[in-house]
N, CA, C and O atoms as a GROMACS GRO file, in nm:
protein
  356
    1UNK      N    1   2.356   3.234  -2.082
    1UNK     CA    2   2.224   3.260  -2.031
    1UNK      C    3   2.179   3.142  -1.945
    1UNK      O    4   2.177   3.028  -1.991
    2UNK      N    5   2.145   3.170  -1.824
    2UNK     CA    6   2.101   3.066  -1.733
    2UNK      C    7   1.950   3.056  -1.737
    2UNK      O    8   1.880   3.154  -1.763
    3UNK      N    9   1.900   2.938  -1.712
    3UNK     CA   10   1.756   2.919  -1.707
    3UNK      C   11   1.716   2.870  -1.569
    3UNK      O   12   1.783   2.785  -1.511
    4UNK      N   13   1.608   2.924  -1.517
    4UNK     CA   14   1.560   2.879  -1.386
    4UNK      C   15   1.657   2.919  -1.275
    4UNK      O   16   1.696   3.035  -1.264
    5UNK      N   17   1.694   2.821  -1.193
    5UNK     CA   18   1.778   2.847  -1.076
    5UNK      C   19   1.926   2.823  -1.106
    5UNK      O   20   2.009   2.842  -1.017
    6UNK      N   21   1.959   2.783  -1.225
    6UNK     CA   22   2.100   2.752  -1.254
    6UNK      C   23   2.180   2.878  -1.280
    6UNK      O   24   2.125   2.979  -1.325
    7UNK      N   25   2.307   2.872  -1.254
    7UNK     CA   26   2.395   2.987  -1.274
    7UNK      C   27   2.436   2.994  -1.421
    7UNK      O   28   2.416   2.899  -1.496
    8UNK      N   29   2.491   3.104  -1.462
    8UNK     CA   30   2.537   3.121  -1.599
    8UNK      C   31   2.643   3.017  -1.632
    8UNK      O   32   2.735   2.994  -1.554
    9UNK      N   33   2.631   2.955  -1.748
    9UNK     CA   34   2.729   2.857  -1.793
    9UNK      C   35   2.708   2.717  -1.741
    9UNK      O   36   2.784   2.626  -1.775
   10UNK      N   37   2.606   2.695  -1.658
   10UNK     CA   38   2.585   2.563  -1.598
   10UNK      C   39   2.551   2.458  -1.705
   10UNK      O   40   2.598   2.345  -1.696
   11UNK      N   41   2.473   2.495  -1.803
   11UNK     CA   42   2.435   2.400  -1.907
   11UNK      C   43   2.558   2.361  -1.988
   11UNK      O   44   2.578   2.243  -2.017
   12UNK      N   45   2.640   2.458  -2.023
   12UNK     CA   46   2.763   2.428  -2.098
   12UNK      C   47   2.856   2.339  -2.017
   12UNK      O   48   2.920   2.250  -2.073
   13UNK      N   49   2.865   2.362  -1.888
   13UNK     CA   50   2.949   2.277  -1.803
   13UNK      C   51   2.898   2.133  -1.804
   13UNK      O   52   2.978   2.040  -1.807
   14UNK      N   53   2.767   2.115  -1.800
   14UNK     CA   54   2.708   1.981  -1.804
   14UNK      C   55   2.738   1.911  -1.936
   14UNK      O   56   2.772   1.793  -1.938
   15UNK      N   57   2.726   1.986  -2.045
   15UNK     CA   58   2.755   1.929  -2.176
   15UNK      C   59   2.902   1.890  -2.186
   15UNK      O   60   2.933   1.779  -2.231
   16UNK      N   61   2.991   1.977  -2.144
   16UNK     CA   62   3.134   1.949  -2.148
   16UNK      C   63   3.170   1.830  -2.060
   16UNK      O   64   3.255   1.748  -2.098
   17UNK      N   65   3.108   1.819  -1.943
   17UNK     CA   66   3.135   1.706  -1.854
   17UNK      C   67   3.088   1.575  -1.918
   17UNK      O   68   3.155   1.472  -1.906
   18UNK      N   69   2.973   1.578  -1.984
   18UNK     CA   70   2.923   1.458  -2.052
   18UNK      C   71   3.016   1.416  -2.164
   18UNK      O   72   3.044   1.297  -2.182
   19UNK      N   73   3.064   1.512  -2.240
   19UNK     CA   74   3.158   1.483  -2.349
   19UNK      C   75   3.287   1.425  -2.294
   19UNK      O   76   3.341   1.328  -2.348
   20UNK      N   77   3.338   1.484  -2.185
   20UNK     CA   78   3.461   1.433  -2.122
   20UNK      C   79   3.443   1.288  -2.076
   20UNK      O   80   3.532   1.205  -2.096
   21UNK      N   81   3.330   1.259  -2.014
   21UNK     CA   82   3.302   1.123  -1.967
   21UNK      C   83   3.302   1.024  -2.083
   21UNK      O   84   3.358   0.915  -2.073
   22UNK      N   85   3.238   1.063  -2.193
   22UNK     CA   86   3.230   0.974  -2.309
   22UNK      C   87   3.368   0.953  -2.371
   22UNK      O   88   3.401   0.841  -2.411
   23UNK      N   89   3.448   1.057  -2.379
   23UNK     CA   90   3.584   1.043  -2.433
   23UNK      C   91   3.668   0.951  -2.346
   23UNK      O   92   3.745   0.870  -2.397
   24UNK      N   93   3.656   0.964  -2.214
   24UNK     CA   94   3.729   0.875  -2.123
   24UNK      C   95   3.686   0.730  -2.144
   24UNK      O   96   3.770   0.639  -2.143
   25UNK      N   97   3.555   0.710  -2.162
   25UNK     CA   98   3.504   0.575  -2.183
   25UNK      C   99   3.558   0.516  -2.313
   25UNK      O  100   3.597   0.399  -2.317
   26UNK      N  101   3.562   0.596  -2.417
   26UNK     CA  102   3.612   0.549  -2.546
   26UNK      C  103   3.762   0.518  -2.540
   26UNK      O  104   3.808   0.419  -2.598
   27UNK      N  105   3.837   0.601  -2.470
   27UNK     CA  106   3.981   0.577  -2.458
   27UNK      C  107   4.012   0.454  -2.374
   27UNK      O  108   4.115   0.390  -2.392
   28UNK      N  109   3.922   0.422  -2.282
   28UNK     CA  110   3.944   0.306  -2.194
   28UNK      C  111   3.913   0.174  -2.262
   28UNK      O  112   3.950   0.068  -2.212
   29UNK      N  113   3.844   0.179  -2.378
   29UNK     CA  114   3.815   0.055  -2.450
   29UNK      C  115   3.943  -0.014  -2.488
   29UNK      O  116   4.040   0.050  -2.529
   30UNK      N  117   3.942  -0.144  -2.476
   30UNK     CA  118   4.061  -0.221  -2.510
   30UNK      C  119   4.078  -0.228  -2.660
   30UNK      O  120   3.983  -0.258  -2.733
   31UNK      N  121   4.197  -0.201  -2.706
   31UNK     CA  122   4.229  -0.215  -2.848
   31UNK      C  123   4.264  -0.362  -2.874
   31UNK      O  124   4.308  -0.433  -2.783
   32UNK      N  125   4.245  -0.408  -2.998
   32UNK     CA  126   4.284  -0.545  -3.028
   32UNK      C  127   4.433  -0.567  -2.997
   32UNK      O  128   4.515  -0.478  -3.019
   33UNK      N  129   4.464  -0.684  -2.946
   33UNK     CA  130   4.603  -0.714  -2.912
   33UNK      C  131   4.644  -0.846  -2.975
   33UNK      O  132   4.559  -0.927  -3.013
   34UNK      N  133   4.773  -0.866  -2.987
   34UNK     CA  134   4.824  -0.991  -3.041
   34UNK      C  135   4.831  -0.987  -3.192
   34UNK      O  136   4.825  -0.880  -3.254
   35UNK      N  137   4.843  -1.103  -3.250
   35UNK     CA  138   4.852  -1.114  -3.395
   35UNK      C  139   4.716  -1.107  -3.458
   35UNK      O  140   4.617  -1.155  -3.402
   36UNK      N  141   4.710  -1.047  -3.576
   36UNK     CA  142   4.584  -1.042  -3.650
   36UNK      C  143   4.550  -1.181  -3.702
   36UNK      O  144   4.639  -1.259  -3.739
   37UNK      N  145   4.423  -1.211  -3.705
   37UNK     CA  146   4.376  -1.337  -3.761
   37UNK      C  147   4.372  -1.324  -3.914
   37UNK      O  148   4.346  -1.216  -3.967
   38UNK      N  149   4.396  -1.434  -3.982
   38UNK     CA  150   4.388  -1.431  -4.128
   38UNK      C  151   4.244  -1.450  -4.174
   38UNK      O  152   4.208  -1.408  -4.285
   39UNK      N  153   4.162  -1.512  -4.090
   39UNK     CA  154   4.021  -1.533  -4.122
   39UNK      C  155   3.936  -1.486  -4.005
   39UNK      O  156   3.976  -1.495  -3.889
   40UNK      N  157   3.819  -1.435  -4.036
   40UNK     CA  158   3.727  -1.383  -3.935
   40UNK      C  159   3.688  -1.494  -3.837
   40UNK      O  160   3.659  -1.606  -3.877
   41UNK      N  161   3.687  -1.460  -3.708
   41UNK     CA  162   3.652  -1.560  -3.607
   41UNK      C  163   3.502  -1.588  -3.602
   41UNK      O  164   3.461  -1.688  -3.544
   42UNK      N  165   3.420  -1.502  -3.664
   42UNK     CA  166   3.275  -1.524  -3.662
   42UNK      C  167   3.224  -1.592  -3.789
   42UNK      O  168   3.142  -1.683  -3.781
   43UNK      N  169   3.273  -1.548  -3.906
   43UNK     CA  170   3.218  -1.604  -4.031
   43UNK      C  171   3.320  -1.680  -4.114
   43UNK      O  172   3.286  -1.738  -4.217
   44UNK      N  173   3.444  -1.682  -4.071
   44UNK     CA  174   3.553  -1.756  -4.135
   44UNK      C  175   3.588  -1.703  -4.276
   44UNK      O  176   3.652  -1.773  -4.354
   45UNK      N  177   3.547  -1.580  -4.306
   45UNK     CA  178   3.587  -1.516  -4.432
   45UNK      C  179   3.729  -1.463  -4.416
   45UNK      O  180   3.768  -1.426  -4.305
   46UNK      N  181   3.808  -1.458  -4.524
   46UNK     CA  182   3.943  -1.403  -4.513
   46UNK      C  183   3.941  -1.254  -4.479
   46UNK      O  184   3.858  -1.179  -4.531
   47UNK      N  185   4.032  -1.213  -4.393
   47UNK     CA  186   4.046  -1.072  -4.358
   47UNK      C  187   4.152  -1.014  -4.450
   47UNK      O  188   4.264  -1.065  -4.455
   48UNK      N  189   4.120  -0.906  -4.524
   48UNK     CA  190   4.217  -0.848  -4.617
   48UNK      C  191   4.347  -0.807  -4.546
   48UNK      O  192   4.345  -0.760  -4.432
   49UNK      N  193   4.458  -0.826  -4.616
   49UNK     CA  194   4.589  -0.795  -4.559
   49UNK      C  195   4.600  -0.649  -4.518
   49UNK      O  196   4.661  -0.618  -4.415
   50UNK      N  197   4.543  -0.559  -4.596
   50UNK     CA  198   4.551  -0.417  -4.561
   50UNK      C  199   4.479  -0.387  -4.430
   50UNK      O  200   4.524  -0.302  -4.353
   51UNK      N  201   4.369  -0.456  -4.403
   51UNK     CA  202   4.298  -0.439  -4.275
   51UNK      C  203   4.384  -0.491  -4.161
   51UNK      O  204   4.392  -0.429  -4.055
   52UNK      N  205   4.448  -0.604  -4.182
   52UNK     CA  206   4.534  -0.662  -4.077
   52UNK      C  207   4.652  -0.571  -4.047
   52UNK      O  208   4.697  -0.564  -3.933
   53UNK      N  209   4.704  -0.503  -4.149
   53UNK     CA  210   4.815  -0.410  -4.128
   53UNK      C  211   4.768  -0.283  -4.058
   53UNK      O  212   4.838  -0.229  -3.972
   54UNK      N  213   4.650  -0.235  -4.094
   54UNK     CA  214   4.599  -0.111  -4.038
   54UNK      C  215   4.557  -0.126  -3.892
   54UNK      O  216   4.571  -0.032  -3.812
   55UNK      N  217   4.505  -0.244  -3.856
   55UNK     CA  218   4.457  -0.267  -3.720
   55UNK      C  219   4.525  -0.392  -3.665
   55UNK      O  220   4.474  -0.503  -3.681
   56UNK      N  221   4.639  -0.375  -3.600
   56UNK     CA  222   4.707  -0.491  -3.544
   56UNK      C  223   4.618  -0.564  -3.443
   56UNK      O  224   4.557  -0.502  -3.357
   57UNK      N  225   4.611  -0.694  -3.455
   57UNK     CA  226   4.532  -0.775  -3.363
   57UNK      C  227   4.387  -0.790  -3.404
   57UNK      O  228   4.306  -0.840  -3.326
   58UNK      N  229   4.352  -0.749  -3.525
   58UNK     CA  230   4.213  -0.758  -3.569
   58UNK      C  231   4.170  -0.904  -3.581
   58UNK      O  232   4.248  -0.989  -3.626
   59UNK      N  233   4.047  -0.932  -3.541
   59UNK     CA  234   3.995  -1.070  -3.543
   59UNK      C  235   3.868  -1.083  -3.627
   59UNK      O  236   3.825  -1.195  -3.656
   60UNK      N  237   3.808  -0.970  -3.667
   60UNK     CA  238   3.682  -0.973  -3.740
   60UNK      C  239   3.697  -0.909  -3.879
   60UNK      O  240   3.776  -0.817  -3.898
   61UNK      N  241   3.620  -0.960  -3.974
   61UNK     CA  242   3.616  -0.897  -4.107
   61UNK      C  243   3.534  -0.768  -4.096
   61UNK      O  244   3.471  -0.742  -3.993
   62UNK      N  245   3.536  -0.688  -4.200
   62UNK     CA  246   3.467  -0.559  -4.198
   62UNK      C  247   3.318  -0.576  -4.173
   62UNK      O  248   3.259  -0.505  -4.092
   63UNK      N  249   3.255  -0.672  -4.244
   63UNK     CA  250   3.111  -0.692  -4.229
   63UNK      C  251   3.073  -0.730  -4.086
   63UNK      O  252   2.978  -0.675  -4.030
   64UNK      N  253   3.145  -0.823  -4.028
   64UNK     CA  254   3.115  -0.866  -3.890
   64UNK      C  255   3.141  -0.753  -3.790
   64UNK      O  256   3.067  -0.737  -3.694
   65UNK      N  257   3.246  -0.674  -3.813
   65UNK     CA  258   3.276  -0.562  -3.724
   65UNK      C  259   3.166  -0.457  -3.732
   65UNK      O  260   3.126  -0.402  -3.629
   66UNK      N  261   3.117  -0.428  -3.852
   66UNK     CA  262   3.009  -0.331  -3.868
   66UNK      C  263   2.882  -0.379  -3.799
   66UNK      O  264   2.811  -0.301  -3.737
   67UNK      N  265   2.854  -0.507  -3.811
   67UNK     CA  266   2.736  -0.563  -3.745
   67UNK      C  267   2.750  -0.551  -3.594
   67UNK      O  268   2.654  -0.515  -3.525
   68UNK      N  269   2.867  -0.582  -3.542
   68UNK     CA  270   2.890  -0.574  -3.397
   68UNK      C  271   2.882  -0.428  -3.348
   68UNK      O  272   2.826  -0.401  -3.242
   69UNK      N  273   2.937  -0.336  -3.427
   69UNK     CA  274   2.933  -0.195  -3.389
   69UNK      C  275   2.791  -0.140  -3.390
   69UNK      O  276   2.760  -0.047  -3.315
   70UNK      N  277   2.706  -0.196  -3.475
   70UNK     CA  278   2.568  -0.149  -3.486
   70UNK      C  279   2.476  -0.200  -3.378
   70UNK      O  280   2.364  -0.150  -3.365
   71UNK      N  281   2.518  -0.297  -3.302
   71UNK     CA  282   2.434  -0.353  -3.196
   71UNK      C  283   2.416  -0.252  -3.083
   71UNK      O  284   2.507  -0.176  -3.052
   72UNK      N  285   2.298  -0.255  -3.024
   72UNK     CA  286   2.271  -0.168  -2.910
   72UNK      C  287   2.344  -0.221  -2.787
   72UNK      O  288   2.336  -0.340  -2.756
   73UNK      N  289   2.413  -0.132  -2.719
   73UNK     CA  290   2.480  -0.171  -2.595
   73UNK      C  291   2.433  -0.077  -2.484
   73UNK      O  292   2.467   0.041  -2.482
   74UNK      N  293   2.356  -0.131  -2.395
   74UNK     CA  294   2.307  -0.049  -2.284
   74UNK      C  295   2.421  -0.021  -2.188
   74UNK      O  296   2.499  -0.110  -2.154
   75UNK      N  297   2.430   0.102  -2.146
   75UNK     CA  298   2.531   0.138  -2.047
   75UNK      C  299   2.471   0.244  -1.956
   75UNK      O  300   2.391   0.327  -1.998
   76UNK      N  301   2.511   0.239  -1.834
   76UNK     CA  302   2.459   0.334  -1.738
   76UNK      C  303   2.518   0.472  -1.760
   76UNK      O  304   2.639   0.487  -1.778
   77UNK      N  305   2.434   0.569  -1.758
   77UNK     CA  306   2.479   0.706  -1.774
   77UNK      C  307   2.436   0.788  -1.655
   77UNK      O  308   2.360   0.743  -1.570
   78UNK      N  309   2.484   0.907  -1.652
   78UNK     CA  310   2.448   0.997  -1.543
   78UNK      C  311   2.359   1.105  -1.600
   78UNK      O  312   2.397   1.174  -1.694
   79UNK      N  313   2.242   1.120  -1.542
   79UNK     CA  314   2.154   1.229  -1.581
   79UNK      C  315   2.191   1.347  -1.495
   79UNK      O  316   2.142   1.361  -1.382
   80UNK      N  317   2.275   1.432  -1.546
   80UNK     CA  318   2.324   1.544  -1.466
   80UNK      C  319   2.216   1.647  -1.437
   80UNK      O  320   2.224   1.717  -1.336
   81UNK      N  321   2.119   1.656  -1.522
   81UNK     CA  322   2.017   1.759  -1.505
   81UNK      C  323   1.902   1.711  -1.419
   81UNK      O  324   1.834   1.792  -1.355
   82UNK      N  325   1.879   1.584  -1.416
   82UNK     CA  326   1.765   1.531  -1.344
   82UNK      C  327   1.638   1.555  -1.423
   82UNK      O  328   1.637   1.638  -1.514
   83UNK      N  329   1.534   1.486  -1.390
   83UNK     CA  330   1.409   1.505  -1.462
   83UNK      C  331   1.331   1.620  -1.400
   83UNK      O  332   1.349   1.652  -1.282
   84UNK      N  333   1.246   1.680  -1.479
   84UNK     CA  334   1.164   1.789  -1.424
   84UNK      C  335   1.073   1.738  -1.315
   84UNK      O  336   1.048   1.807  -1.216
   85UNK      N  337   1.023   1.615  -1.333
   85UNK     CA  338   0.933   1.559  -1.232
   85UNK      C  339   1.000   1.553  -1.095
   85UNK      O  340   0.939   1.586  -0.993
   86UNK      N  341   1.129   1.510  -1.095
   86UNK     CA  342   1.196   1.497  -0.966
   86UNK      C  343   1.228   1.633  -0.905
   86UNK      O  344   1.241   1.645  -0.784
   87UNK      N  345   1.240   1.734  -0.988
   87UNK     CA  346   1.269   1.869  -0.936
   87UNK      C  347   1.143   1.937  -0.883
   87UNK      O  348   1.150   2.024  -0.797
   88UNK      N  349   1.028   1.896  -0.935
   88UNK     CA  350   0.903   1.959  -0.894
   88UNK      C  351   0.844   1.900  -0.768
   88UNK      O  352   0.762   1.964  -0.703
   89UNK      N  353   0.885   1.779  -0.731
   89UNK     CA  354   0.826   1.712  -0.614
   89UNK      C  355   0.890   1.756  -0.488
   89UNK      O  356   0.853   1.710  -0.380
   0.00000   0.00000   0.00000
């Protein structure tokens, strides 16, 4: 079902394109490389051996990694739909 001036399926195409873009971005992220550290580079706590085996090249303990993952990272996105204000002017 299309809304307004858009053709049928346009909204789904926009959603799928956004998902594809995000997947490409995630795949492009660099994985840890090299040897795993025995101690966290941020807090100097020991990194468990099972974590080092599971993630080759790991440098952070679980707590520091969770904290880093939880930080807000601004990134530019594409507003495929545009705002209503810009469409009305």
